[in-house]
PDB file of N, CA, C and O in Angstrom:
ATOM      1  N   MET A   1       1.904 110.004  34.173  1.00  0.00           N
ATOM      2  CA  MET A   1       0.681 110.264  33.446  1.00  0.00           C
ATOM      3  C   MET A   1      -0.504 109.915  34.341  1.00  0.00           C
ATOM      4  O   MET A   1      -0.610 108.787  34.822  1.00  0.00           O
ATOM      5  N   ASN A   2      -1.367 110.853  34.558  1.00  0.00           N
ATOM      6  CA  ASN A   2      -2.575 110.611  35.348  1.00  0.00           C
ATOM      7  C   ASN A   2      -3.732 110.327  34.421  1.00  0.00           C
ATOM      8  O   ASN A   2      -3.957 111.041  33.443  1.00  0.00           O
ATOM      9  N   GLN A   3      -4.460 109.278  34.739  1.00  0.00           N
ATOM     10  CA  GLN A   3      -5.614 108.908  33.941  1.00  0.00           C
ATOM     11  C   GLN A   3      -6.785 108.747  34.882  1.00  0.00           C
ATOM     12  O   GLN A   3      -6.673 108.054  35.893  1.00  0.00           O
ATOM     13  N   LYS A   4      -7.905 109.371  34.573  1.00  0.00           N
ATOM     14  CA  LYS A   4      -9.072 109.307  35.444  1.00  0.00           C
ATOM     15  C   LYS A   4     -10.136 108.433  34.798  1.00  0.00           C
ATOM     16  O   LYS A   4     -10.471 108.601  33.625  1.00  0.00           O
ATOM     17  N   GLU A   5     -10.664 107.491  35.589  1.00  0.00           N
ATOM     18  CA  GLU A   5     -11.720 106.595  35.114  1.00  0.00           C
ATOM     19  C   GLU A   5     -12.894 106.684  36.073  1.00  0.00           C
ATOM     20  O   GLU A   5     -12.699 106.898  37.270  1.00  0.00           O
ATOM     21  N   THR A   6     -14.091 106.523  35.573  1.00  0.00           N
ATOM     22  CA  THR A   6     -15.272 106.500  36.436  1.00  0.00           C
ATOM     23  C   THR A   6     -15.794 105.078  36.515  1.00  0.00           C
ATOM     24  O   THR A   6     -15.802 104.343  35.527  1.00  0.00           O
ATOM     25  N   LEU A   7     -16.230 104.704  37.712  1.00  0.00           N
ATOM     26  CA  LEU A   7     -16.763 103.358  37.901  1.00  0.00           C
ATOM     27  C   LEU A   7     -18.198 103.299  37.401  1.00  0.00           C
ATOM     28  O   LEU A   7     -18.941 104.270  37.540  1.00  0.00           O
ATOM     29  N   PRO A   8     -18.598 102.167  36.818  1.00  0.00           N
ATOM     30  CA  PRO A   8     -19.955 102.059  36.281  1.00  0.00           C
ATOM     31  C   PRO A   8     -21.009 101.998  37.387  1.00  0.00           C
ATOM     32  O   PRO A   8     -20.788 101.412  38.446  1.00  0.00           O
ATOM     33  N   VAL A   9     -22.145 102.609  37.117  1.00  0.00           N
ATOM     34  CA  VAL A   9     -23.287 102.529  38.027  1.00  0.00           C
ATOM     35  C   VAL A   9     -24.472 102.101  37.184  1.00  0.00           C
ATOM     36  O   VAL A   9     -24.781 102.730  36.172  1.00  0.00           O
ATOM     37  N   SER A  10     -25.133 101.034  37.597  1.00  0.00           N
ATOM     38  CA  SER A  10     -26.229 100.488  36.819  1.00  0.00           C
ATOM     39  C   SER A  10     -27.376 100.118  37.744  1.00  0.00           C
ATOM     40  O   SER A  10     -27.246  99.203  38.557  1.00  0.00           O
ATOM     41  N   GLY A  11     -28.493 100.816  37.629  1.00  0.00           N
ATOM     42  CA  GLY A  11     -29.664 100.496  38.436  1.00  0.00           C
ATOM     43  C   GLY A  11     -29.373 100.472  39.915  1.00  0.00           C
ATOM     44  O   GLY A  11     -29.006 101.492  40.498  1.00  0.00           O
ATOM     45  N   ASP A  12     -29.534  99.302  40.534  1.00  0.00           N
ATOM     46  CA  ASP A  12     -29.319  99.144  41.969  1.00  0.00           C
ATOM     47  C   ASP A  12     -27.869  98.823  42.318  1.00  0.00           C
ATOM     48  O   ASP A  12     -27.572  98.550  43.481  1.00  0.00           O
ATOM     49  N   THR A  13     -26.970  98.847  41.357  1.00  0.00           N
ATOM     50  CA  THR A  13     -25.586  98.465  41.611  1.00  0.00           C
ATOM     51  C   THR A  13     -24.717  99.701  41.829  1.00  0.00           C
ATOM     52  O   THR A  13     -24.736 100.641  41.035  1.00  0.00           O
ATOM     53  N   ARG A  14     -23.949  99.676  42.933  1.00  0.00           N
ATOM     54  CA  ARG A  14     -22.985 100.743  43.216  1.00  0.00           C
ATOM     55  C   ARG A  14     -21.628 100.102  43.454  1.00  0.00           C
ATOM     56  O   ARG A  14     -21.529  99.079  44.132  1.00  0.00           O
ATOM     57  N   VAL A  15     -20.586 100.699  42.899  1.00  0.00           N
ATOM     58  CA  VAL A  15     -19.222 100.202  43.054  1.00  0.00           C
ATOM     59  C   VAL A  15     -18.384 101.323  43.646  1.00  0.00           C
ATOM     60  O   VAL A  15     -18.468 102.473  43.215  1.00  0.00           O
ATOM     61  N   LYS A  16     -17.562 100.965  44.655  1.00  0.00           N
ATOM     62  CA  LYS A  16     -16.723 101.969  45.306  1.00  0.00           C
ATOM     63  C   LYS A  16     -15.378 101.332  45.644  1.00  0.00           C
ATOM     64  O   LYS A  16     -15.324 100.186  46.091  1.00  0.00           O
ATOM     65  N   ILE A  17     -14.300 102.073  45.430  1.00  0.00           N
ATOM     66  CA  ILE A  17     -12.962 101.640  45.838  1.00  0.00           C
ATOM     67  C   ILE A  17     -12.744 102.187  47.242  1.00  0.00           C
ATOM     68  O   ILE A  17     -12.820 103.397  47.456  1.00  0.00           O
ATOM     69  N   ILE A  18     -12.471 101.296  48.210  1.00  0.00           N
ATOM     70  CA  ILE A  18     -12.310 101.726  49.598  1.00  0.00           C
ATOM     71  C   ILE A  18     -10.938 101.326  50.125  1.00  0.00           C
ATOM     72  O   ILE A  18     -10.240 100.499  49.538  1.00  0.00           O
ATOM     73  N   ALA A  19     -10.575 101.933  51.242  1.00  0.00           N
ATOM     74  CA  ALA A  19      -9.267 101.685  51.855  1.00  0.00           C
ATOM     75  C   ALA A  19      -9.160 100.240  52.336  1.00  0.00           C
ATOM     76  O   ALA A  19     -10.174  99.564  52.511  1.00  0.00           O
ATOM     77  N   PRO A  20      -7.928  99.764  52.551  1.00  0.00           N
ATOM     78  CA  PRO A  20      -7.749  98.409  53.081  1.00  0.00           C
ATOM     79  C   PRO A  20      -8.402  98.264  54.446  1.00  0.00           C
ATOM     80  O   PRO A  20      -8.633  99.248  55.149  1.00  0.00           O
ATOM     81  N   GLU A  21      -8.695  97.026  54.808  1.00  0.00           N
ATOM     82  CA  GLU A  21      -9.359  96.744  56.083  1.00  0.00           C
ATOM     83  C   GLU A  21      -8.495  97.195  57.254  1.00  0.00           C
ATOM     84  O   GLU A  21      -7.279  97.004  57.266  1.00  0.00           O
ATOM     85  N   VAL A  22      -9.152  97.791  58.230  1.00  0.00           N
ATOM     86  CA  VAL A  22      -8.479  98.223  59.453  1.00  0.00           C
ATOM     87  C   VAL A  22      -8.817  97.201  60.529  1.00  0.00           C
ATOM     88  O   VAL A  22      -9.989  96.980  60.834  1.00  0.00           O
ATOM     89  N   LYS A  23      -7.793  96.576  61.104  1.00  0.00           N
ATOM     90  CA  LYS A  23      -8.015  95.526  62.108  1.00  0.00           C
ATOM     91  C   LYS A  23      -8.465  96.098  63.444  1.00  0.00           C
ATOM     92  O   LYS A  23      -9.299  95.503  64.126  1.00  0.00           O
ATOM     93  N   GLU A  24      -7.924  97.241  63.819  1.00  0.00           N
ATOM     94  CA  GLU A  24      -8.258  97.828  65.110  1.00  0.00           C
ATOM     95  C   GLU A  24      -8.888  99.194  64.889  1.00  0.00           C
ATOM     96  O   GLU A  24      -8.186 100.178  64.655  1.00  0.00           O
ATOM     97  N   ALA A  25     -10.205  99.250  64.962  1.00  0.00           N
ATOM     98  CA  ALA A  25     -10.905 100.512  64.749  1.00  0.00           C
ATOM     99  C   ALA A  25     -11.815 100.788  65.932  1.00  0.00           C
ATOM    100  O   ALA A  25     -12.293  99.866  66.593  1.00  0.00           O
ATOM    101  N   ILE A  26     -12.043 102.040  66.185  1.00  0.00           N
ATOM    102  CA  ILE A  26     -12.960 102.453  67.243  1.00  0.00           C
ATOM    103  C   ILE A  26     -14.225 102.971  66.577  1.00  0.00           C
ATOM    104  O   ILE A  26     -14.175 103.867  65.735  1.00  0.00           O
ATOM    105  N   LEU A  27     -15.349 102.402  66.958  1.00  0.00           N
ATOM    106  CA  LEU A  27     -16.616 102.842  66.393  1.00  0.00           C
ATOM    107  C   LEU A  27     -17.130 104.044  67.168  1.00  0.00           C
ATOM    108  O   LEU A  27     -17.169 104.030  68.398  1.00  0.00           O
ATOM    109  N   LEU A  28     -17.516 105.062  66.458  1.00  0.00           N
ATOM    110  CA  LEU A  28     -18.119 106.233  67.079  1.00  0.00           C
ATOM    111  C   LEU A  28     -19.597 106.222  66.738  1.00  0.00           C
ATOM    112  O   LEU A  28     -19.966 106.233  65.563  1.00  0.00           O
ATOM    113  N   GLY A  29     -20.430 106.201  67.738  1.00  0.00           N
ATOM    114  CA  GLY A  29     -21.865 106.154  67.494  1.00  0.00           C
ATOM    115  C   GLY A  29     -22.323 104.814  66.963  1.00  0.00           C
ATOM    116  O   GLY A  29     -23.423 104.710  66.419  1.00  0.00           O
ATOM    117  N   GLY A  30     -21.494 103.774  67.112  1.00  0.00           N
ATOM    118  CA  GLY A  30     -21.888 102.429  66.707  1.00  0.00           C
ATOM    119  C   GLY A  30     -21.787 102.158  65.221  1.00  0.00           C
ATOM    120  O   GLY A  30     -22.191 101.087  64.770  1.00  0.00           O
ATOM    121  N   GLN A  31     -21.254 103.105  64.434  1.00  0.00           N
ATOM    122  CA  GLN A  31     -21.163 102.895  62.994  1.00  0.00           C
ATOM    123  C   GLN A  31     -19.766 103.204  62.492  1.00  0.00           C
ATOM    124  O   GLN A  31     -19.078 104.088  63.004  1.00  0.00           O
ATOM    125  N   MET A  32     -19.373 102.464  61.492  1.00  0.00           N
ATOM    126  CA  MET A  32     -18.097 102.741  60.841  1.00  0.00           C
ATOM    127  C   MET A  32     -18.396 103.093  59.393  1.00  0.00           C
ATOM    128  O   MET A  32     -18.963 102.289  58.653  1.00  0.00           O
ATOM    129  N   GLU A  33     -18.023 104.265  59.004  1.00  0.00           N
ATOM    130  CA  GLU A  33     -18.249 104.710  57.630  1.00  0.00           C
ATOM    131  C   GLU A  33     -16.966 104.498  56.839  1.00  0.00           C
ATOM    132  O   GLU A  33     -15.904 104.996  57.215  1.00  0.00           O
ATOM    133  N   GLU A  34     -17.070 103.761  55.749  1.00  0.00           N
ATOM    134  CA  GLU A  34     -15.906 103.532  54.906  1.00  0.00           C
ATOM    135  C   GLU A  34     -15.993 104.476  53.716  1.00  0.00           C
ATOM    136  O   GLU A  34     -16.916 104.398  52.906  1.00  0.00           O
ATOM    137  N   ARG A  35     -15.036 105.349  53.631  1.00  0.00           N
ATOM    138  CA  ARG A  35     -15.034 106.350  52.567  1.00  0.00           C
ATOM    139  C   ARG A  35     -14.289 105.832  51.347  1.00  0.00           C
ATOM    140  O   ARG A  35     -13.362 105.028  51.445  1.00  0.00           O
ATOM    141  N   ALA A  36     -14.721 106.314  50.214  1.00  0.00           N
ATOM    142  CA  ALA A  36     -14.057 105.940  48.968  1.00  0.00           C
ATOM    143  C   ALA A  36     -12.672 106.563  48.912  1.00  0.00           C
ATOM    144  O   ALA A  36     -12.458 107.676  49.394  1.00  0.00           O
ATOM    145  N   LEU A  37     -11.741 105.839  48.322  1.00  0.00           N
ATOM    146  CA  LEU A  37     -10.409 106.397  48.112  1.00  0.00           C
ATOM    147  C   LEU A  37     -10.492 107.450  47.010  1.00  0.00           C
ATOM    148  O   LEU A  37     -11.221 107.282  46.032  1.00  0.00           O
ATOM    149  N   THR A  38      -9.756 108.513  47.174  1.00  0.00           N
ATOM    150  CA  THR A  38      -9.762 109.563  46.157  1.00  0.00           C
ATOM    151  C   THR A  38      -8.764 109.286  45.047  1.00  0.00           C
ATOM    152  O   THR A  38      -8.850 109.856  43.960  1.00  0.00           O
ATOM    153  N   ARG A  39      -7.804 108.393  45.336  1.00  0.00           N
ATOM    154  CA  ARG A  39      -6.773 108.104  44.340  1.00  0.00           C
ATOM    155  C   ARG A  39      -6.189 106.724  44.606  1.00  0.00           C
ATOM    156  O   ARG A  39      -5.971 106.345  45.757  1.00  0.00           O
ATOM    157  N   ILE A  40      -5.937 105.978  43.538  1.00  0.00           N
ATOM    158  CA  ILE A  40      -5.180 104.733  43.640  1.00  0.00           C
ATOM    159  C   ILE A  40      -4.075 104.782  42.592  1.00  0.00           C
ATOM    160  O   ILE A  40      -4.228 105.389  41.532  1.00  0.00           O
ATOM    161  N   ARG A  41      -2.970 104.137  42.906  1.00  0.00           N
ATOM    162  CA  ARG A  41      -1.830 104.166  41.988  1.00  0.00           C
ATOM    163  C   ARG A  41      -1.484 102.757  41.534  1.00  0.00           C
ATOM    164  O   ARG A  41      -1.497 101.812  42.323  1.00  0.00           O
ATOM    165  N   PHE A  42      -1.176 102.635  40.258  1.00  0.00           N
ATOM    166  CA  PHE A  42      -0.661 101.405  39.674  1.00  0.00           C
ATOM    167  C   PHE A  42       0.770 101.709  39.245  1.00  0.00           C
ATOM    168  O   PHE A  42       1.030 102.716  38.587  1.00  0.00           O
ATOM    169  N   TYR A  43       1.690 100.835  39.622  1.00  0.00           N
ATOM    170  CA  TYR A  43       3.109 101.082  39.405  1.00  0.00           C
ATOM    171  C   TYR A  43       3.631 100.275  38.220  1.00  0.00           C
ATOM    172  O   TYR A  43       3.045  99.251  37.867  1.00  0.00           O
ATOM    173  N   PRO A  44       4.736 100.725  37.595  1.00  0.00           N
ATOM    174  CA  PRO A  44       5.287 100.032  36.421  1.00  0.00           C
ATOM    175  C   PRO A  44       5.676  98.579  36.681  1.00  0.00           C
ATOM    176  O   PRO A  44       5.708  97.777  35.748  1.00  0.00           O
ATOM    177  N   ASP A  45       5.972  98.225  37.937  1.00  0.00           N
ATOM    178  CA  ASP A  45       6.370  96.840  38.233  1.00  0.00           C
ATOM    179  C   ASP A  45       5.178  95.900  38.400  1.00  0.00           C
ATOM    180  O   ASP A  45       5.359  94.731  38.740  1.00  0.00           O
ATOM    181  N   GLY A  46       3.953  96.399  38.163  1.00  0.00           N
ATOM    182  CA  GLY A  46       2.756  95.561  38.241  1.00  0.00           C
ATOM    183  C   GLY A  46       2.057  95.581  39.579  1.00  0.00           C
ATOM    184  O   GLY A  46       1.042  94.903  39.745  1.00  0.00           O
ATOM    185  N   THR A  47       2.562  96.333  40.543  1.00  0.00           N
ATOM    186  CA  THR A  47       1.922  96.428  41.853  1.00  0.00           C
ATOM    187  C   THR A  47       0.979  97.630  41.881  1.00  0.00           C
ATOM    188  O   THR A  47       0.938  98.431  40.947  1.00  0.00           O
ATOM    189  N   CYS A  48       0.221  97.733  42.979  1.00  0.00           N
ATOM    190  CA  CYS A  48      -0.714  98.850  43.127  1.00  0.00           C
ATOM    191  C   CYS A  48      -0.875  99.181  44.604  1.00  0.00           C
ATOM    192  O   CYS A  48      -0.388  98.452  45.468  1.00  0.00           O
ATOM    193  N   ASP A  49      -1.557 100.277  44.888  1.00  0.00           N
ATOM    194  CA  ASP A  49      -1.870 100.634  46.272  1.00  0.00           C
ATOM    195  C   ASP A  49      -2.792  99.578  46.871  1.00  0.00           C
ATOM    196  O   ASP A  49      -3.544  98.920  46.152  1.00  0.00           O
ATOM    197  N   ARG A  50      -2.731  99.419  48.204  1.00  0.00           N
ATOM    198  CA  ARG A  50      -3.645  98.504  48.890  1.00  0.00           C
ATOM    199  C   ARG A  50      -5.047  99.096  48.825  1.00  0.00           C
ATOM    200  O   ARG A  50      -5.231 100.293  49.045  1.00  0.00           O
ATOM    201  N   MET A  51      -6.041  98.255  48.522  1.00  0.00           N
ATOM    202  CA  MET A  51      -7.422  98.723  48.401  1.00  0.00           C
ATOM    203  C   MET A  51      -8.377  97.549  48.455  1.00  0.00           C
ATOM    204  O   MET A  51      -7.975  96.386  48.408  1.00  0.00           O
ATOM    205  N   ARG A  52      -9.650  97.885  48.557  1.00  0.00           N
ATOM    206  CA  ARG A  52     -10.734  96.910  48.448  1.00  0.00           C
ATOM    207  C   ARG A  52     -11.787  97.485  47.507  1.00  0.00           C
ATOM    208  O   ARG A  52     -11.906  98.702  47.369  1.00  0.00           O
ATOM    209  N   VAL A  53     -12.540  96.615  46.869  1.00  0.00           N
ATOM    210  CA  VAL A  53     -13.642  97.032  46.006  1.00  0.00           C
ATOM    211  C   VAL A  53     -14.935  96.651  46.713  1.00  0.00           C
ATOM    212  O   VAL A  53     -15.122  95.498  47.104  1.00  0.00           O
ATOM    213  N   GLU A  54     -15.822  97.621  46.874  1.00  0.00           N
ATOM    214  CA  GLU A  54     -17.124  97.377  47.499  1.00  0.00           C
ATOM    215  C   GLU A  54     -18.186  97.409  46.402  1.00  0.00           C
ATOM    216  O   GLU A  54     -18.282  98.376  45.646  1.00  0.00           O
ATOM    217  N   ILE A  55     -18.981  96.342  46.324  1.00  0.00           N
ATOM    218  CA  ILE A  55     -20.071  96.265  45.355  1.00  0.00           C
ATOM    219  C   ILE A  55     -21.363  96.098  46.140  1.00  0.00           C
ATOM    220  O   ILE A  55     -21.501  95.165  46.931  1.00  0.00           O
ATOM    221  N   ILE A  56     -22.301  96.998  45.920  1.00  0.00           N
ATOM    222  CA  ILE A  56     -23.616  96.897  46.558  1.00  0.00           C
ATOM    223  C   ILE A  56     -24.635  96.720  45.446  1.00  0.00           C
ATOM    224  O   ILE A  56     -24.761  97.561  44.557  1.00  0.00           O
ATOM    225  N   ARG A  57     -25.360  95.606  45.513  1.00  0.00           N
ATOM    226  CA  ARG A  57     -26.360  95.299  44.490  1.00  0.00           C
ATOM    227  C   ARG A  57     -27.595  94.736  45.171  1.00  0.00           C
ATOM    228  O   ARG A  57     -27.512  93.746  45.898  1.00  0.00           O
ATOM    229  N   ASN A  58     -28.726  95.357  44.941  1.00  0.00           N
ATOM    230  CA  ASN A  58     -29.991  94.926  45.551  1.00  0.00           C
ATOM    231  C   ASN A  58     -29.854  94.789  47.063  1.00  0.00           C
ATOM    232  O   ASN A  58     -30.289  93.789  47.634  1.00  0.00           O
ATOM    233  N   GLN A  59     -29.265  95.765  47.704  1.00  0.00           N
ATOM    234  CA  GLN A  59     -29.075  95.827  49.156  1.00  0.00           C
ATOM    235  C   GLN A  59     -28.073  94.807  49.696  1.00  0.00           C
ATOM    236  O   GLN A  59     -27.861  94.758  50.908  1.00  0.00           O
ATOM    237  N   ALA A  60     -27.451  93.993  48.845  1.00  0.00           N
ATOM    238  CA  ALA A  60     -26.428  93.040  49.295  1.00  0.00           C
ATOM    239  C   ALA A  60     -25.059  93.679  49.084  1.00  0.00           C
ATOM    240  O   ALA A  60     -24.772  94.203  48.007  1.00  0.00           O
ATOM    241  N   ARG A  61     -24.215  93.635  50.114  1.00  0.00           N
ATOM    242  CA  ARG A  61     -22.891  94.257  50.058  1.00  0.00           C
ATOM    243  C   ARG A  61     -21.821  93.176  49.965  1.00  0.00           C
ATOM    244  O   ARG A  61     -21.838  92.203  50.720  1.00  0.00           O
ATOM    245  N   ARG A  62     -20.902  93.354  49.043  1.00  0.00           N
ATOM    246  CA  ARG A  62     -19.769  92.437  48.892  1.00  0.00           C
ATOM    247  C   ARG A  62     -18.497  93.276  48.828  1.00  0.00           C
ATOM    248  O   ARG A  62     -18.420  94.243  48.070  1.00  0.00           O
ATOM    249  N   VAL A  63     -17.507  92.902  49.623  1.00  0.00           N
ATOM    250  CA  VAL A  63     -16.230  93.613  49.638  1.00  0.00           C
ATOM    251  C   VAL A  63     -15.139  92.642  49.198  1.00  0.00           C
ATOM    252  O   VAL A  63     -14.989  91.559  49.764  1.00  0.00           O
ATOM    253  N   ILE A  64     -14.387  93.041  48.189  1.00  0.00           N
ATOM    254  CA  ILE A  64     -13.346  92.187  47.625  1.00  0.00           C
ATOM    255  C   ILE A  64     -11.989  92.855  47.850  1.00  0.00           C
ATOM    256  O   ILE A  64     -11.738  93.933  47.310  1.00  0.00           O
ATOM    257  N   PRO A  65     -11.109  92.229  48.640  1.00  0.00           N
ATOM    258  CA  PRO A  65      -9.766  92.795  48.804  1.00  0.00           C
ATOM    259  C   PRO A  65      -8.937  92.567  47.539  1.00  0.00           C
ATOM    260  O   PRO A  65      -9.075  91.547  46.863  1.00  0.00           O
ATOM    261  N   ILE A  66      -8.081  93.531  47.237  1.00  0.00           N
ATOM    262  CA  ILE A  66      -7.222  93.449  46.056  1.00  0.00           C
ATOM    263  C   ILE A  66      -5.781  93.223  46.508  1.00  0.00           C
ATOM    264  O   ILE A  66      -5.280  93.925  47.387  1.00  0.00           O
ATOM    265  N   ASP A  67      -5.124  92.239  45.900  1.00  0.00           N
ATOM    266  CA  ASP A  67      -3.726  91.931  46.220  1.00  0.00           C
ATOM    267  C   ASP A  67      -2.839  93.042  45.658  1.00  0.00           C
ATOM    268  O   ASP A  67      -2.823  93.252  44.445  1.00  0.00           O
ATOM    269  N   PRO A  68      -2.102  93.758  46.511  1.00  0.00           N
ATOM    270  CA  PRO A  68      -1.281  94.861  46.004  1.00  0.00           C
ATOM    271  C   PRO A  68      -0.082  94.403  45.166  1.00  0.00           C
ATOM    272  O   PRO A  68       0.506  95.213  44.450  1.00  0.00           O
ATOM    273  N   LEU A  69       0.287  93.124  45.241  1.00  0.00           N
ATOM    274  CA  LEU A  69       1.424  92.633  44.450  1.00  0.00           C
ATOM    275  C   LEU A  69       1.032  92.257  43.031  1.00  0.00           C
ATOM    276  O   LEU A  69       1.845  92.360  42.113  1.00  0.00           O
ATOM    277  N   THR A  70      -0.224  91.816  42.844  1.00  0.00           N
ATOM    278  CA  THR A  70      -0.672  91.389  41.516  1.00  0.00           C
ATOM    279  C   THR A  70      -1.833  92.215  40.982  1.00  0.00           C
ATOM    280  O   THR A  70      -2.174  92.108  39.804  1.00  0.00           O
ATOM    281  N   CYS A  71      -2.444  93.035  41.825  1.00  0.00           N
ATOM    282  CA  CYS A  71      -3.624  93.843  41.481  1.00  0.00           C
ATOM    283  C   CYS A  71      -4.814  92.962  41.104  1.00  0.00           C
ATOM    284  O   CYS A  71      -5.707  93.399  40.378  1.00  0.00           O
ATOM    285  N   ALA A  72      -4.825  91.732  41.592  1.00  0.00           N
ATOM    286  CA  ALA A  72      -5.910  90.789  41.331  1.00  0.00           C
ATOM    287  C   ALA A  72      -6.743  90.613  42.601  1.00  0.00           C
ATOM    288  O   ALA A  72      -6.243  90.837  43.703  1.00  0.00           O
ATOM    289  N   PRO A  73      -8.013  90.213  42.453  1.00  0.00           N
ATOM    290  CA  PRO A  73      -8.836  89.968  43.645  1.00  0.00           C
ATOM    291  C   PRO A  73      -8.257  88.833  44.481  1.00  0.00           C
ATOM    292  O   PRO A  73      -7.770  87.840  43.941  1.00  0.00           O
ATOM    293  N   LEU A  74      -8.314  88.987  45.798  1.00  0.00           N
ATOM    294  CA  LEU A  74      -7.890  87.927  46.713  1.00  0.00           C
ATOM    295  C   LEU A  74      -9.079  87.013  46.986  1.00  0.00           C
ATOM    296  O   LEU A  74     -10.220  87.476  46.992  1.00  0.00           O
ATOM    297  N   PRO A  75      -8.834  85.718  47.213  1.00  0.00           N
ATOM    298  CA  PRO A  75      -9.944  84.817  47.542  1.00  0.00           C
ATOM    299  C   PRO A  75     -10.495  85.156  48.924  1.00  0.00           C
ATOM    300  O   PRO A  75      -9.790  85.731  49.753  1.00  0.00           O
ATOM    301  N   PRO A  76     -11.760  84.800  49.174  1.00  0.00           N
ATOM    302  CA  PRO A  76     -12.325  85.024  50.512  1.00  0.00           C
ATOM    303  C   PRO A  76     -11.508  84.288  51.571  1.00  0.00           C
ATOM    304  O   PRO A  76     -10.891  83.262  51.285  1.00  0.00           O
ATOM    305  N   GLU A  77     -11.507  84.812  52.785  1.00  0.00           N
ATOM    306  CA  GLU A  77     -10.727  84.200  53.870  1.00  0.00           C
ATOM    307  C   GLU A  77     -11.163  82.773  54.168  1.00  0.00           C
ATOM    308  O   GLU A  77     -10.343  81.950  54.576  1.00  0.00           O
ATOM    309  N   ASN A  78     -12.445  82.468  53.970  1.00  0.00           N
ATOM    310  CA  ASN A  78     -12.952  81.133  54.293  1.00  0.00           C
ATOM    311  C   ASN A  78     -12.852  80.161  53.109  1.00  0.00           C
ATOM    312  O   ASN A  78     -13.344  79.037  53.203  1.00  0.00           O
ATOM    313  N   ALA A  79     -12.226  80.571  51.999  1.00  0.00           N
ATOM    314  CA  ALA A  79     -12.080  79.678  50.839  1.00  0.00           C
ATOM    315  C   ALA A  79     -11.031  78.608  51.130  1.00  0.00           C
ATOM    316  O   ALA A  79     -10.041  78.867  51.814  1.00  0.00           O
ATOM    317  N   LYS A  80     -11.259  77.401  50.603  1.00  0.00           N
ATOM    318  CA  LYS A  80     -10.320  76.288  50.818  1.00  0.00           C
ATOM    319  C   LYS A  80      -9.679  75.884  49.525  1.00  0.00           C
ATOM    320  O   LYS A  80      -8.860  74.965  49.503  1.00  0.00           O
TER     321      LYS A  80
END
């Protein structure tokens, strides 16, 4: 069953689902453009495709990685 949902957009806030982080990338023209994923899958066993959520609000960008085993946000790398 395919279900389509739209992400909320409110004023200066933009939300985008983007691909997982790429450790080794080559920049062309000094910029890396991260494109939105066209599809994500959630599986019956509770797992999901690897992804990140990008939130831009008032010119501040925050990227939250999603754990593919639990579909929950991962803590920041510098969290203790």
